[in-house]
C-alpha positions in Angstrom: 1.0 -31.0 17.3 1.7 -29.0 14.2 0.7 -25.4 14.2 -1.6 -24.7 11.3 -0.9 -21.5 9.5 -0.9 -20.2 6.0 2.0 -20.5 3.7 3.6 -17.1 3.0 3.1 -15.6 -0.4 6.2 -14.4 -2.2 5.7 -11.0 -3.5 7.5 -10.1 -6.7 8.1 -6.5 -7.8 7.1 -7.2 -11.4 5.2 -10.5 -11.5 4.9 -12.3 -14.8 1.6 -11.4 -16.6 -0.4 -14.0 -18.5 1.1 -14.9 -21.9 -2.1 -13.9 -23.7 -1.9 -10.4 -22.1 -0.3 -7.8 -24.4 1.8 -6.7 -21.5 3.6 -10.0 -21.4 5.6 -9.0 -24.5 6.8 -5.9 -22.8 7.5 -7.8 -19.6 9.5 -10.5 -21.5 11.4 -7.9 -23.5 12.7 -6.3 -20.3 13.5 -9.7 -18.7 17.2 -10.6 -19.3 16.7 -14.3 -19.3 14.0 -14.5 -22.0 15.4 -14.5 -25.5 13.7 -13.1 -28.6 13.5 -16.7 -29.9 11.4 -17.6 -26.8 9.2 -14.6 -27.3 8.6 -15.6 -30.9 7.9 -19.2 -29.9 5.3 -18.2 -27.4 3.6 -15.2 -29.1 4.6 -15.4 -32.8 6.1 -11.9 -32.7 9.5 -11.5 -34.3 12.3 -9.4 -32.9 11.5 -6.5 -35.2 7.8 -6.7 -34.1 8.8 -6.7 -30.4 11.0 -3.6 -31.1 8.0 -1.9 -32.7 5.7 -2.8 -29.8 8.3 -1.5 -27.3 8.7 1.8 -29.3 4.9 2.4 -29.2 4.3 1.2 -25.6 7.0 2.7 -23.5 8.3 6.3 -23.1 11.0 7.3 -25.5 13.7 7.5 -22.8 12.7 4.0 -21.6 12.8 2.7 -25.1 16.3 4.1 -25.7 17.5 2.6 -22.4 16.0 -0.7 -23.3 17.6 -0.7 -26.7 21.0 0.1 -25.2 20.6 -2.6 -22.7 19.5 -5.2 -25.3 22.4 -4.3 -27.5 25.0 -4.6 -24.7 23.6 -7.8 -23.2 24.5 -10.9 -25.1 21.7 -12.9 -23.7 18.7 -11.7 -25.6 19.7 -14.0 -28.5 19.9 -17.7 -28.0 23.2 -18.3 -29.8 25.0 -15.4 -28.0 23.5 -16.6 -24.7 24.7 -20.2 -25.2 28.2 -18.9 -26.3 28.5 -16.7 -23.2 27.4 -19.6 -20.9 30.1 -21.8 -22.5 32.7 -19.1 -21.9 31.8 -18.7 -18.2 31.7 -22.5 -17.7 35.2 -22.9 -19.2 36.5 -20.2 -17.0 35.1 -21.9 -13.9 36.6 -25.2 -15.0 40.1 -23.6 -15.5 40.0 -22.0 -12.1 38.7 -25.0 -10.3 41.5 -26.4 -8.1 39.7 -29.4 -6.7 
């Protein structure tokens, strides 16, 4: 006989808001795996518009930290992200001894 119970709910520190919610753009801008191209496709906001939204919406120190992070990470732009993935994949294949 199976014990009936509830399925556990996974709690996430920063859950994804609804796409129609203005906070989604801020959430997506902070997310490393969401590119500016994806944000534009879902919301119609360009990279410069996202930067303006972030400048108005977060504290100045947080904005500077975010800009530094976005400029250092190569994954906020689709082409740079795909290039970095190809580089990692080629390194794995080179070091693969099987």
